[in-house]
N, C-alpha and C positions, 0 to 999 in steps of 0.2 A: 238650614232647612232640612227637615227630617226626610230621609229616603223613604219613598212610598212602597218599596219592595218589602214584603214581610220578612222578618228576621229568619223564620224557618226556611223560606225559599232561598235566602242568601246563604244559609248554611248548606243546604242541599246541593246548590250548584257550585259550591266551593269558593264563592266570592266574599263571604262574610268574614269577620275578623277572627272567628274561632275555627274557621274551616281549615282542614289540612290539605296540602297539595294532593290532587288526585282523588279527593273525597267522592266526587260524583262517579268516577270510574270504579271506586271501591264498592259503592252501592250497586252499580250495575252488574257487578260480578255475581250478585245473588240471583240474577236472571240469566246467567250463563255467558255474560259478556267477557271476552278474553282480552280484547285490545290488540293493538298492532305489536309485532315482535319488537323487543327492545334488546339492545346489546349490553352485556355486562361490562361495567367499567374496567374490570380486570382484563377483559379482552382488548380494550382500547389501550390500556397501559402496557400490557405484555401479550401481544397476539400469540395464541398457541400455535405450535407446529401442527399442521394437518396430519391426520392419520395416513401412514404410508400406504400407497396403493399396492395391492397384491395381485391384480389381474394379470400382469405379465408373468409373474412367477407361477401362478396357477395354470396359465396357458402352456408353460413348458413342462407341466406335470407334477409340480410340487403340491403337497396337501395344504389345506388352509392354514394349519398351525405353522408348518415349516415356511410356507410362503410369507406369513406375517413376520416371522423371525428374520427371514432374509431381507424383507422390505425394510424393517427397522434397522438392520445392520448396514444397509446401504448408505445411511447417514455418515458412516465412516468408510465403508468399503468403496463407495463411489469416489470420494476424494483421494483415497489411497491409490486406487487404480489410475486415476488421472495423473497424480504426482509420480507414480512409477513410470508411466508413459513419458512424462516430461524428463524424468531422470535418465531414462535410456537415451533419449535424444541428446541430452546435454553431456553425458559422460562418454558417449561414443567418440573414439579418437580424440579425446580431450587434449592429449599432448601434441596434437598436430594443429598448426605447423610447429616444427621443432625450431622455434625462433622466438625472439623477443618482439612482441606485437605492440605497436603504438606506445602508450604510456606505461606499459609493463616495465619498461626500462627504469622507471623511477620507483614504482610501488613494490615490485618484487624485491629489489635491492633494499629498500627501506625496511620491508618486512623482515628480511634476513638480519639486518642490523639490529632491529628491535629484539628479535629472538635471541641474539647472542650478546647484545650490549645493553638493551633496555632503552635505547634512544637511536635516532637516525644518525648515520655517520657518512662521511665523504667517501666517494668512489671515484676511480678514474673516469675519464670521459666514456660515453657509451660506445664509441668506436673501438675503445680498448677493452673495457670491462665486459661487454656483451659477448664478444667472441671467446673470451677466456672462460666465461661461465658456461657456454655451450660446448666448449672443447672437450675432447677425451684424450688424456686425462684432464679433469676439470681444475681450473685455477680460480679461486674466489678472492679477489683483491680487496678484502675488507680492512678498513682502517678504524682506529678508535677516536678519530677527530670528529667532533660534532658537526652536523650539517644543518643549514637552514632549509626547512621544508615548508611547503605551502598549505598543508592540510594536517589536522590533528591525527593522533596515532591509532584510534580504535579500528578503522578499516584495515590498516596495515597489520595490526595484531591478528585480525581474522585471517588475512592471507598467510601470516606467519604460521598459523596452526597447520595448514597444509604443507608448508615447507618443512616444518618440524617432523612431519610424518613421512614425507616422500623426498625431501631434499630440495635443493635450489635448482630445479629444472622446470620446464613448461608445465608438466603435469602437476608437480608439487605446488607451484604458485597459482595454478588455476583451480585446484581441487576444491577449495572452500567456496569460491564463487559459484561453482557448479552445485555444491551442496545447498547453498542458500537459495540459488535459483530454483532448485527442485522443491525445497521446503516451502518456498514462497507460493508455489502452485498449490500445495496442500493447504496452506493457510488461507489462500484466496477462496478455495472451494468451501472451506468451513465458514469463512466470513460471509461469503455470498449466501450460503445456506441460512445463516442466522439473520442476515439483512433482509432477504426476500422470503424467509420461511419456506424455502423450496430447495430440496437436495438437487433437483434437476437444474435449476438456474445457478445454484452455487457451483456445481460441477461444470456447467457450461462456461461460466466466467473463468474458472481455473483452466479448462481446456483451451479457451481462447488465448489465455496468456501462455500456455505451453506451446502454442502455435504462432506466437508473435516473434518476428525476426529480431527486433531490437532486444527484447528480453533474452532470447536465445543466444545472441552474440555476446551480450554483456555477461551471461552466465558462463561463458567459455573464455573469458580474458580476465586478467588480474587487475581490474580497475576498481575504483571505489564506489561508483554510482549505484551499482546493483546492491552493494552492502547497505547504502543509505535506504534504498527501496525496501530491503528486507526488514530493517529495524523499524522503519516508519509503518510498514504494513502490520507488523506485530503490535505496535502501539495502537493502531486503528482497531485491531481486533480486541485488544484489552479494553479500550473505551467502549466498544460495542457490547462486550459482556457486562461491563460496569453499568451501562445504560439499562440493560435488561434486569440486572440484579436490583438496582436502586428502584426501578419502577415496580418490581415485584414486591419489594418491602412496603412501598407506598400502598399498593393494592391490598396487601395483607392488613394494613392499619385502618383501612376504610370500613365504615359500618356496613352491616348486612341487614337488609330488610327481612320481613317475616316470610317472604317467598324465596329467600336465599340469594337475592340479587345484591350485588355491591353497588352502592350509589355514591356520587360525589359528596364530599363533606368539606365545608369551608374550614372548619377548625383543624381537621386532619391535614388538608392540603397545605395550610399555612404553617402548621407546627410540627407535624410528624417528622421524625428523623429517618435517615436512610441507612443507619448502621455503619459498620466499618466497611470502607470501600477500597479493598486491597488491590483491585485491578487498576485503579488510577495511579498509585505509585509504581505498579508494574509497567504501565504505559510510560511513566516518567523515566524508568530505567532504559527502556528501548529508545525513547526520544533523546536521552542523553548520549546513548551509543551512536544514534544517527548523527547528532550534532558533532560528536567527536570523531566522526568519519569524514564528513564535509559540513561546512557551516550552513549550507542550505537546509539542513535538518532543523535549524532553529525556527525557520518559517513554519514548518509543520507544527512545532510546539505552539506558536502563536495562534494559528488557525484552529488547531484542535482544542485549545482552551476555549475559544469562542464557541465552537461547535458543542463541546461538552456542557457549557453553561446554558446554551439554548435548549439542549436536550432536557436539562433539569427544569428549566422554566416551563417547557411544554408538559413535562410530567406533573408539575405542581398545578398547572392550569387544568389538566384533565381530571386531577384528583379533587378539584373544586376550590382551590385556593383563590381567595378574593384578590390578593396582591401577590401574584406568583414571583415577580422579580424580587420583591422584598423578602419573600419566603426563602428564595434561593440564596439571597445575600446573607440571611440570618442562619439558615440551616445547612447549606451545601457549600457555598463559595468559600467561607472562612476556613474550612478544613481541607476540602479536597483539592482546590486549585493551588493554594500555596504548597501543599505537599507534592503536587505534580511538578511544580516549578523547582522546588527545593531538591527533590530526588533527581531531576534532570541535571541540575547544577553539580550535585555531589557525584553523580555518575560520570559526568564530563571530567571533573577533576581526577577521579579515580583512574581513568584511562591514562593519565599522565604519570602514574606511579613510577614507571621505569625512569622517566626523565627526572623526577624529583629525587630519586635515589642515586642518580649518577653524579659524577663530577665533571664529565666532559660533554654533556649534552649542550647543544647550541644555546647560548645565553643563560645557562643554568645559574651562574653566579653574578649576573648583571647587577642585581640590587644589593649584593653584599657590601656592607660598609657605607651605603648611601643613606643620607638623612633626608629631610624634607617633610612636607605635610603628611605624607602617607607612610612615614617610617614605622608607625605602630602596626602596620600590616606585616606579617612574616615575610622575610626577604624572598623565600622561594615563590610565594604567590605573586609578589611584585615583579619578580623576574619573569614569571610566566605571563603576566599581564603585558609586560614590555614586549616579550616575544610575540604574543598574539597581536599586539598593535602593529608590529612590523609585518606580520603575515597579512593583516587587513590592508595595510598600505600596498603591499605587493599585489594582492588579489584585485583590489579596485583599480589599481593602476596598470593592469595587464592589458596592453593595447597592441601587442606585437601581432601583425597580420598573419593569418594562417589560411591556407588555401581552402580548408574545409570548415572554417568558422561559419556561423549562421546567425540570423536574427530569430528570436523566438516567435515572431509572427509566422514563420514558415514551418515551425516544428510539427504542428498537428497535420499538415498536409504533406509532410515529408519532403519539404522543398530542397534541403541540402543535407543529405546523410554524410557521415564521416567515413572516409576510407581508412581502414586500419592497416591493410596489407595488400600489396598488388605485385604480381610477377607475370611476366609474359614469355613463357617458354616457347621455343621454336619447335617445329615439327621434328620428331625423333628424340627430343629431350624429355627424359623421364617418361611420364604416361601421356605425353602429347602426341597424338597421331593425326591431327588435322593439318592439311597441307598449308593452310593460311595461318597456322600458329594457334596458340592457346592463351588462356588467361587463368590466373589463380588470384582470387580476390576474397578478402573479408571486409564486408561493409556493414556498418551499424545502421541498418535500415529496418524500420518496422514493417510488418507484413502489410502491404499497401491497402488491400481491401478491408482489412481489420481497422486500420487507422482511419480510412475514409468513412467507414461505417460508424466509427466512434465519433466523428465530427457530427454526423446526423443524430447520433444518440445523445450527445451533449445538448443539442437544441431541444430534443424531446424532454430531457431531464430538466432543462430550464423551464419548459412549460409545466411539467409536473410539480416543480417546486414553487414557481411563482403563482400559478393559477389553481393548483390543486393542493398546495401545502403538504406535499408528500415529503416526509422527513428523510426517506431513503434517498430520494433524488438530491436533497440538500446535503446529506452527508457525503455522497459521491462527488458532488460539485465542489464542496469545501476541500476535499482532499486533492482534487485536480487543481484547484486554484492555488493551494499551498505549494504544490510542486511546480506550477507553471507561471503564475502571474509575477512572482518576485523577480524573475529573470528580465522582465521588461524594464526594471530599474537599471539594468546594466547592458543596455543595447549597444553602447559604444565600447564595451569590453570584449575581449576575445573569448567567446563562449561557443559551445558545440551542441548539436541537436541530441546527442546521446545522453545528455543530462535529463532528458524527458523520461528515461527509464524509471525515474523515481515515482512517476504517476501513471505508469502503464497499468498497474493492477486496477486502478479506478476507471480507466478507459474501458477495460474489459468488463467491469461491473456495469458500466453505463450501457455497453452493447448488450449484455445479458438482460438488463432490465428492459431495454427496448424490444428485444426479441421475445421476452416474456409477455409484453403487451401485444406483440404481433401474434403470438400463439393463442391468446385469448384466455378469458377467465375459466376456471374449472367448471363453472356452471353454464358455460356457453353451449350453444347447440352443437350437435355432432358435426354438421357441415362447416360451421365456423371454426371449430377446433381442428378439423382435418385440413382445411385451407390454411390455417395459421401454421400448423405443424409442417405442411409442405413448404411454405415460404421460409420458415426458420431453417428447415433442413437444407434448402437451396443455398441460403446465405452461409451457413456453417460449412457446407461442402466447398463452396467457392473460396472461403477463407483458407480451408485446409489445402485445397489445390494451390492457392497462391503461395502458401508457405513452402510446399514441396517444390514448386517451380523455382523459387528463389533460394532454396536450400544450398545449392552449390556455391553461391556467392556469400553465404553466411559461414561456410565451413572452410573456404579456401580450396575447394576441389578444382581439379584441372578440367576445364571445359573448352571447347573450340571458341575462338575469338568471336565468331558470329553468334554463338549462343550467349556469350557474355554481353555482346552489344544488344541483342534482342531483349535482355533483361534490364537494360537502361531505359526505362519507360520515359523518364524525363531527362532532358539534356543536363539539368543541374545535378544529376546523380553521377556524372562522369568526373 
């Protein structure tokens, strides 16, 4: 049946077969019709950084040009200032206590052996070796007999750098963790800035991590978990830069209409390439270093691959791809993800170079002369595989009870922190002047108000991701999940809450995002922004006070016993 609407009318209203999309709106422009504001697809693919505000700098007397330059420079000056503040905190009295703290007895010695032998070697028992190392004159009872160790060598090579510069003493073996702890604050400021497109929120996230007790303590002891955190955070930053670069290339490939607006295009979204993606192999290097520090770094690799693929799918969809998953499989997945995995594997093997070149490393020649199905694989690689199998068996079978072990269910609420060191000097001993005696403690405890705020922030981010499809919330939740959820597979194993330092940066990002929402949008009313700023200021000041209050039990300072007991807010902290 013939449509009764005249063909001319159907062309004018845009419904006819020859009409172009928006034809009616185009005709109305002749009469001054502007239409509703529309967003450029480029801004959806790569949101621009807002122009830096100059009002504060003009208020203090700077001219408009100088104020603009200073405001632009704050993108780096702000993070550097926050990192410098964190560094001062972490390096102050770094060599105190002049003792071997907790598992430093393993990693400091293994690092020294790697530095001089290229592999971990056997030492006398800690009751013999530790006093000799701390004595004056020092005795270092290093042997050349290979020793079985529970973790790969990369983190211990990092510790060895400090020992190579300053010697085998507490300052030397803690130096590099303090460096990485400081640099991680700088990285988090910059990552937060890129993630939120806000220097303020980026510096807020970094400042919160500078004031976190767990991050602070782990930056001042020679353990491996902070090294894992640093390498993983660096990988996260590389993937974030890669995301922006790939989306910018897609945006550049999209067609531009006659008004200069970029619009989605199916052919471009499905077929356009994203060029050389050098930041993904860089992320692979850092993830390989993380996995070669402790194996939980491998979980971050798995989670980050999924995250990166979903970012690519989202970019293709915004660009107009009709089949975004198919487009990613054809144009992105085949090159970028395998290169990420391959670089991670090569980096992991490279960190074992000292062991490969040795003759006395533990299990180094296990496969020599052995035949069998896998004999075509070089003997050193088979020997390493056998060694790693033994390490896996040891780690999954570690059930020795420990007073301060904990279940991951309690980590976020700080249910059972780990006591690294405790002394109880009596009145008149050293700097103890309290009649009831004193306490000196180092406890791996996150700043309570920060962590409890992070619990609320994670709930907020779940809402943002699930109901608002906020990719930033999804990225933070993915990183927290990678560092946290795998430990639930090992609830019957001896594990400790300080492993959570690996995902502390993302808890700080979560809190910063929540506080940014509390602050209000830049276009909100003055009263709304003022109220939000007041609330944010109160929260940040409370967290800062909380860190200062607990600082004595983070540093091992001598305080009255009553003061120590007052800081044990939960009975499970004792």
